[in-house]
N, C-alpha and C positions, 0 to 999 in steps of 0.2 A: 501602447499604453502610456499616454502622456501623463506625467505625474502632476501637472499643474491644472488639469481639467477637474471639474466636479462631475462625478459619475453617479448614476442612479440605476437601480434594478429592483425587480420584484424578488425578494429573498425568501418568501414563503412558497408554499405549494401553488400549482396552477389553479386559478379559479375555475369553477365556483368554490368558495370556501367561506367559513364564518368570518375570518379575518384575513386580509391580505396586507403584508408588510412590505413597504417600499423603502429601501435603504438609500441614503444619499451620503456621499463622502467627498470632501474637497473644500476648497476655500469659499465656495458660494453656498454651503449647506445652510448657514443661518439666513442668507439672503432669500433662499427658497421659502423658508417659513414666513419671512416678512412679506414676500410677494404674494403667497397663497393665503396666508392667514392674518396678515396685517400686524403681526407682532412676533417676537421671539420669546417663547416661554422660558421659565427658569430652568437652568441646566439640570439634566438628569431627573426631571420630575414630569410624569405623564400629565399632559394638559389637554382638555377638550377644546377644540378649535373648529370653526367653520372655515373650510378651504374653498376658495373661489377662483374661477378662471380669470386671470388678469386681463384677458382680451375683452370680455364683456361683463365681468362681475357675476356671472351665473354660479350658483352653488354647485360645488363638486361633491362635497361630503362633509358631514359633521362627525368628527372622529377624534381619536387620541393621537397626539404627536409627541415626540421626544426631541430635545435639543441636547446633543452630546459633544461639547467642545473638546478639541484635541489639546494636548497630546494623549490625555487619559481617555482614549476611545478605542474601539476595536481596531481601527486602521491607523491610529496615531494622528489622524487629521480631524478637522471639524466634521461632525456627522449629524445626521437627522434621520428620524424614522417616522413614516406615516403609517398608522395602523388603520387601514381603510376597511369598510365593509367589502366583503370579498366577491362581488359580482364581476363577471367578465367585462361588461360594458363600462362599469365604473373604473376598474383597474386600467383598462385600455385608454380611457379618456384622460385619467390623471397622468399616465405615462406620456401621452401625446402633449399635454400641457407642459410637462417638465422638459420634453425635448425641444419646445419652442423657446425656453428661457436661455438667454445668451450665456455661454460658458458651460452649459450642461450637455451631457451626452450619455447614451446607454453604456453601461459597463461591459467590458469584455469578460469572457469566462475566467474566473479566478482572480479578477483584478482587485477586489476588496482584500483578499488574503495576500496577494502580492504586495499591496501597499502596506499591509500590516507587517510583512516581512521586511520591506525596505525601510520602514520607519522604526524598526527595532521592537515592535510589539510581540513578535514571535520569531523564533529562529527556524532554520531550514528543517531540522529534524521534527519540530512541532508541526510545521506546515505539511510535511509528508504524512505525519499521523493524522492530521485533519483531513487530508485527501482520502486516506484509508477509511476514516470515520464516515465520510459521506457515502462510500460504496460498500460499507460493511453489511453483510447479509446473514451472518451467523454470530452466535455468542462469542466464539473464539476470535473471530475477526474484530468484533466490537471491542472486546477487552483489550486486545493488542493496540488497536487504533486509539482508544482512550488513553492508554498509558503513554504512547508516543506523543499525542497531541497535548497531554497535560505536562509534558516535559520530563518524564522519567529518564529517558536517554540523555536529554540535554543536561540535566542536573549531574548525571554521572560523568559526562564528558567534561563539564566544568570542574568537577572534583579531580579528574585525571589531570587536567591542565594545571590546576593549582599544585598538585604533587610534582608535575614535570617542572614547573617554574622553580620550585624549591630545589630540585636536582640541578637545574640549569644554573642557578645562582652559585652553587658550590663550584661548578665548572668554570664559570666566568671569573670567580675569585682566584681559582688556580691559574687561569690564563694571565690575569692581571699581575700576579706575583711570580710568574714563571721564570723571570730572570734572576730570582733569588737562589741561593745555593741549594736550599732544601726543598724547592718547589719544582713544578714541572709535571705533576700528576695529581689526580684527585685522590681523596681519601679512600681507604679500602672498602668502606661501606657503599661506595657509589655503584659498583657493579651489582651488588645485592639489591639495592633500591630499584635499579633498572629492571632486574629480573622480576621482582615482586610486582612492579607496575605492569610489566608485560604479561604476567600470569593473570592479572585482573582483566586485561584486554582479551586474553585467550578464553576466559570463562564466557564472555559475551559472544565470542566467535563460535562457541560450541552450540549456541542457540539455533533453532530452525530459522529459515528465511521467510520474510514477509511475503515474498512472491508466491511461495507454496501455500501460505495461509490465504492469500487473496485469490489465487487462481484455483485452488483446491488441490487435494492430494490426488495425484494423477495415477489412475489405475487403468492399465491397458489390458484388453482381453485378446489373447493370441492363440494361434493353433492352425491346423490345416483347414482346407475348405470343408464345409458341411459338418463342422464339429459342434455346432450349436452356440457359436460365439454371439451372434446377433440376438438369439433367444435369451441367452444369459444376460446380455446387456440390457434388454428390455425388462427382464425380471428384476434386476438389481435396481434400476431407476424407477420401476413401477410405471412404465409408459411404453407404448408401442412406437418408439422412435426409430428403430432400425427395421428394415424389411427383412423378415425371416422366412425362408422357404427351404424345402428339401433340396433345391437345386444348388449344386456346388458353384461357388464363384459369384453368388448374388451380391455380396458386398464388394464393391470395387474401390472404395476410398475409405479413409478413416472418418468415423463419425464421433463427434465430441458432444458430451452432454454434462453441464455442471449441475450438481444436485447436492443438497445438504442432508446428511444422514446422521441422526443423533447429535445434531448441533455441530457437526464437523463438515467443512466444505470438501467436496470431491469433484474431480473431473474424470468421468468414465470415458474410455475410448474403445470403440468397436473397430476392429481392423479387418482388412481383407485376409482371406485364407492364404497361408504360406505354402507354396509348392514351387518346384523348379521346372516342371514339364509343361508350362503354358506357352502357347503360340499367340495368345491374345495380347496385343500391345498395351491395351488399356488395363487389362488385369495385371500385366507385368509392372506397370507403374504403381498400381495399388499395392502390389506385393512389396515393392521397394519402400513405399511409404509406411506400410505396416511394420517392416523391420525397423525403420527409423522411430516409429512410435514406441515400439517395445524397448528400444535403447533409451529413449527419452523418459520413459515412465518412472514414477517413484516406486511402482509395484506392478507385477504382472500376474494375471490369472491365466494359466496355461491349460489349454484344452486338447493338446495333442498327446502323443506318446510320452509317457512319464520320463523316459530316458532322454528325450529331446528338449526338455524344459530348460528355460534360461535359469542361470544360477540365482537362487534366492526367491524364485517364484513359487506360487502355490499351484499344485497340480490338481485340476478339477475334472472329475468324471461327470459328464452331463448325460442327459437322456436316460437316467436310470429307471424311468417308468417303462421304457421299451428295450433298453440295452443294459441290464444290470452289470455293474462293474465294481463289485464290492471287495474284490481282492486287489492285490498289487499295491504299488507305491503311489497312492492317491491321498491328497490332503482332505478333499471334500468330494462327496458323491451327492449330486443334486439333480433335480428335474425342473427345467424352466417351464414345463407345461403344468405339472401338478403343484409346483413351488415347493416340493419336498426339499428340506434342508436349506432353502434359500435364506430364510431368516437367520439361520446359524452362520452362513457365509457372510451375510451382511453385517452381523454383529461382530464377527471376527475382523472384518475389514475396518469397521469403526475403531476397534481396539488397536489395530495396526496403525491406522492413521493418527490416532491420538499420540502415539509414541513419537511421531514426526512433528507434532504441533508443540507450541510453547507450553511448558509446565507452569503451574501457578507461580507467579512472581518473576517469570522469565519473559523477556521481550524478543519477539521475532524481528530481526534486522532486515532492512532493505539491502539489496545487493550493493548499492552505492555506499551505504553505511558500513556494511561488513568489509568492503574493499578498503575503505579509508582506515578502519580500525586495524585491519591486517597490515596496512602500510605503516601505521603508527607503531604497531608491535614490532615489525621488522626493523624499522629505524631505531627503535629503543634498544633492541637487542644488539644491533651493530654498535651503537654508542657504548653500551655496557661492556662490550668485548674489545673496543678500540683502546690503543695505548697512546696514540697521538692526541693531544688535547684539542687540536683543531678538528680532527675527525670526530672526536666525541661531541664537540659543540655543534658540528654540522648534523650529526645524527639526531641530536636533541631538537635542532631547528626543524628538521624534516618531520619529526614527531609532532611538534607544536603546529606545524602547517597542516598536517592531516586532521588534527583536532579542530582547527579553525574552519577547514573545509566541511567538516561534519556539520557544523552549526551554521554554515553559510556565510561566514565572515570574510571569505575570500574564495576566488576561483569557482564561482557557481553560475555565472551568466550563461554558460553554454547549455545548462539544463533547466533553467527557470521556466522557459515557455512550455517545455514538455510536462513539467510538474504541474504548473498552475492551469494548464489546459485541461487537466483532469477534473477541475472544479466546474460547478454549474455557473450560470451567468450571475446569479445573485449572491455568490459567496466570495 
């Protein structure tokens, strides 16, 4: 991704469409308007222009264009937008013309947003939120992504950093005067201030993780062979995704299906039947994978003997239309055939999953963000408990470094490609 290139890409949906928006960013953005339209319109004002192929002067389109000089643009560079009529042939032709202009090239995935980050228009936490926004499929995912992309976490990190700088200033003053007779330690309120700031960080660490929100609340269905796991899986997701037969061992591998229920993202997992007496090597592999899935799940629906259920799981008696099991230690009695009590189980799962999702006003952190906040909290507590002024100063420096990494001000090059690769070409 060469930063001195001028890049272009279709940033609206694939044609055909009513309007197709082509974005251009880089030092030649204004030149493109001059070459195609014969003039550069007034900045930030939509103008009607006839765009022509510079090779033969033929009309490309009569449409709206925008000139958006940097640095006050989305990428921090000179930008332009062509709001074309959205036919496939027209869009393809305009892109072909742009590719022939010297200094222009098709943008890579996420390159517009990467330039915005490198030019200081957004920070790394906001970029992560924007990536989530593009992939959001449920209301919960959308709200969390909007909060991150709008800078809710970034603002809080900057507030923490300002508080930390105030604390650090007192330490630096103590170090400067440490050779005086009554100096050599910070004031008695220092440790309290460190603890209070660490408590604020801890409140954010208590929030759910964005990965759970993005991938879905993971519910694994486990139990012995022929317990009705695949039938229950199909009934819960309302789709015949798993093969369900009376033959034990039909399911050989874990089957995953993402689905939104009540606005909550789920990932349901159907697993192979658990038993120890198989001589089938393929089934044995499926059984090991099933055990791994039950261990990894956020929640387990157990269809085996109640006494063998994993801790914290719900014990579900299935096939009650043919094998009534209304006594005993069961949390739910259902039929995947008649769907008796399936809606009640589904509603209970939605309520259970909501407890693991962000509450109103709460932000779900990415693992990277949570890891750095935890590092900052640990360093802050170490500084507050230290007696040597140099150790105190080092703890505060490590805390400040973690905050800088949160916003992408340092130490982020190793993960930028992975992050911006999640974006589409035109973003």
